[in-house]
C-alpha positions in Angstrom: 4.6 26.3 1.9 1.8 26.5 -0.8 3.5 26.8 -5.0 2.1 27.9 -8.4 4.5 26.8 -11.2 7.2 29.4 -12.6 7.4 30.5 -8.4 11.0 31.5 -7.7 13.2 30.4 -5.4 16.9 30.7 -3.9 18.3 28.4 -1.9 22.0 27.6 -1.5 23.0 30.5 -4.0 20.7 29.1 -6.6 17.9 29.8 -7.7 15.3 28.0 -9.2 12.7 28.2 -11.1 9.0 25.6 -10.0 7.6 23.9 -13.1 4.9 22.0 -11.2 5.1 18.8 -9.1 7.4 19.4 -6.6 10.4 19.5 -9.7 12.8 23.0 -10.1 14.9 24.2 -12.8 18.2 25.7 -11.8 18.3 29.6 -13.5 20.6 31.6 -12.4 24.0 31.8 -9.5 25.3 34.2 -7.1 28.0 31.2 -6.8 31.3 32.2 -8.7 34.2 29.2 -9.2 33.4 25.3 -9.1 29.3 25.0 -8.2 27.3 21.6 -7.5 24.1 22.0 -8.9 22.8 19.5 -6.1 19.7 16.4 -6.7 17.4 17.7 -4.1 16.7 21.0 -2.5 14.0 21.7 0.5 13.1 24.6 0.9 13.2 25.0 5.3 9.8 24.3 5.7 8.3 21.1 4.5 9.5 21.3 0.5 11.4 19.4 -1.2 12.0 19.6 -4.7 14.1 17.9 -6.8 16.2 19.3 -9.5 15.2 18.2 -13.3 16.0 20.9 -15.4 18.7 23.4 -16.4 17.8 26.6 -18.2 17.8 30.3 -18.6 17.3 33.3 -17.3 18.0 35.9 -20.2 20.3 38.0 -18.2 23.6 37.8 -19.5 25.0 37.6 -15.2 23.1 34.4 -15.0 25.6 31.7 -14.5 28.4 34.8 -14.6 30.8 33.6 -12.2 31.1 30.2 -12.8 33.4 28.3 -14.0 32.8 24.6 -13.8 29.2 23.0 -12.9 28.6 19.6 -11.6 25.2 18.8 -12.6 23.2 16.3 -10.8 22.4 12.3 -11.1 18.5 14.1 -11.2 18.7 15.9 -14.1 16.7 15.9 -17.6 16.7 18.4 -18.6 19.1 21.4 -20.7 17.5 24.5 -21.8 18.9 26.6 -24.2 21.4 28.6 -22.7 21.6 26.9 -19.8 24.7 27.9 -18.2 25.2 31.8 -20.5 27.6 34.2 -19.9 29.9 31.0 -17.5 33.5 30.5 -17.7 32.7 26.1 -18.2 35.3 24.8 -20.1 34.2 21.7 -19.6 30.8 20.3 -18.8 30.1 16.1 -18.1 26.3 15.2 -19.3 24.8 12.3 -16.4 22.7 9.6 -17.8 20.3 10.8 -17.0 19.2 13.7 -19.1 17.2 12.4 -21.8 16.8 16.6 -23.7 18.6 19.2 -25.1 17.5 22.1 -26.1 19.5 23.3 -29.6 21.0 26.2 -28.2 21.6 24.1 -25.1 25.5 24.0 -25.1 26.1 26.2 -27.4 24.5 29.9 -26.6 26.7 32.4 -24.2 29.3 29.5 -23.4 32.1 31.6 -24.8 34.6 29.1 -22.7 33.4 25.7 -23.2 36.3 23.6 -25.0 34.6 19.1 -24.2 31.6 17.7 -24.1 31.5 14.6 -22.4 28.3 12.0 -21.9 28.3 9.6 -18.8 28.2 6.3 -20.5 24.9 4.9 -19.4 23.0 8.0 -20.6 20.4 6.5 -23.8 20.4 9.5 -25.6 23.4 11.2 -25.4 27.3 10.3 -26.3 29.7 12.2 -26.8 33.3 11.9 -29.7 36.0 13.9 -29.3 34.1 16.2 -27.2 31.6 16.4 -29.3 27.6 15.9 -28.7 26.0 13.2 -31.1 23.6 11.7 -30.4 23.3 8.0 -28.8 22.8 6.0 -31.8 25.3 8.6 -34.4 22.9 10.0 -36.0 22.5 13.6 -35.4 25.3 15.9 -34.2 23.5 17.4 -31.3 26.4 20.3 -30.3 29.6 21.5 -31.0 31.7 23.0 -28.1 33.5 26.6 -28.8 36.6 26.4 -27.6 37.5 22.3 -28.8 40.7 22.9 -29.5 40.7 22.0 -33.2 44.1 21.3 -35.5 46.4 22.9 -37.0 44.6 23.4 -39.9 41.2 24.6 -37.9 40.0 21.4 -40.3 37.0 19.4 -38.3 35.0 16.4 -39.7 31.9 15.4 -39.3 31.9 12.0 -39.1 30.5 9.0 -41.4 27.0 8.5 -40.4 26.0 11.6 -38.9 21.9 12.5 -41.0 21.0 15.3 -39.1 23.4 18.2 -37.9 21.2 20.4 -35.9 20.2 23.7 -35.8 22.7 26.1 -34.3 25.3 22.3 -33.5 27.9 24.9 -35.1 27.2 27.7 -33.2 30.0 30.9 -33.3 32.8 28.8 -33.9 35.8 31.7 -34.6 38.7 29.3 -35.3 36.4 26.6 -37.5 37.7 27.2 -41.1 36.7 24.3 -43.5 34.4 21.3 -42.7 34.1 18.0 -43.9 29.8 16.6 -44.7 30.1 13.1 -45.3 27.2 11.5 -47.9 25.4 10.8 -45.5 24.2 13.6 -43.9 20.9 14.3 -45.2 19.5 18.1 -42.7 22.2 20.6 -42.3 21.8 24.3 -41.8 23.8 24.6 -38.9 27.2 26.9 -39.5 25.7 30.3 -40.5 27.3 32.5 -38.0 30.9 30.8 -38.5 32.3 34.1 -39.8 36.1 32.8 -40.7 35.0 29.7 -42.2 35.9 29.5 -45.5 35.6 26.0 -46.8 32.3 23.2 -46.9 33.5 20.7 -48.9 30.7 17.5 -49.2 31.9 14.3 -50.5 30.2 14.1 -54.1 28.2 10.9 -53.3 26.0 13.2 -50.9 22.4 12.8 -52.7 21.1 16.8 -51.0 24.4 19.2 -50.9 27.5 20.3 -53.0 30.5 22.2 -52.5 30.2 26.0 -51.7 
């Protein structure tokens, strides 16, 4: 069959959005529990699509029954609120992923505690279940349910220059954040309702303690 961009197809309980070039983005599912998003899907007639993205269809029920997800090795993009409303506690980023939206892993994933990354991914890495750019200069995403120490403290690692907007989204447990001297861009904690202290290294040229 012929397909146009933004056509929707449902195969194996997962709905996909056609993005062109025989590529699709997984946008929601009726499946529950642990799910596996396949590398390719066949429409039952004559077209095989490659799954290159996971995305957000703005429905609270989009992934509501999902507790775990296995991502395909063909995945390139994780869009805003990719698993909105799910109960996923851990996610592993394949080597193929190139782009992760600012709210790709921090919006609507209130149970997420662990983010890990395939070691051969050239764009991202995980340190203590927090997502960074491969060179460690950008803090990309902090999972909302990541366990903290007894004092509910997180120290942004030395070397981080950019804290992506919404990297810390609704981290209700976080009470104290330490910002190193290397951070140049930082605008990410306005939704952390219990945050009491932000301590900035005295040598930081751009920011100071609030």
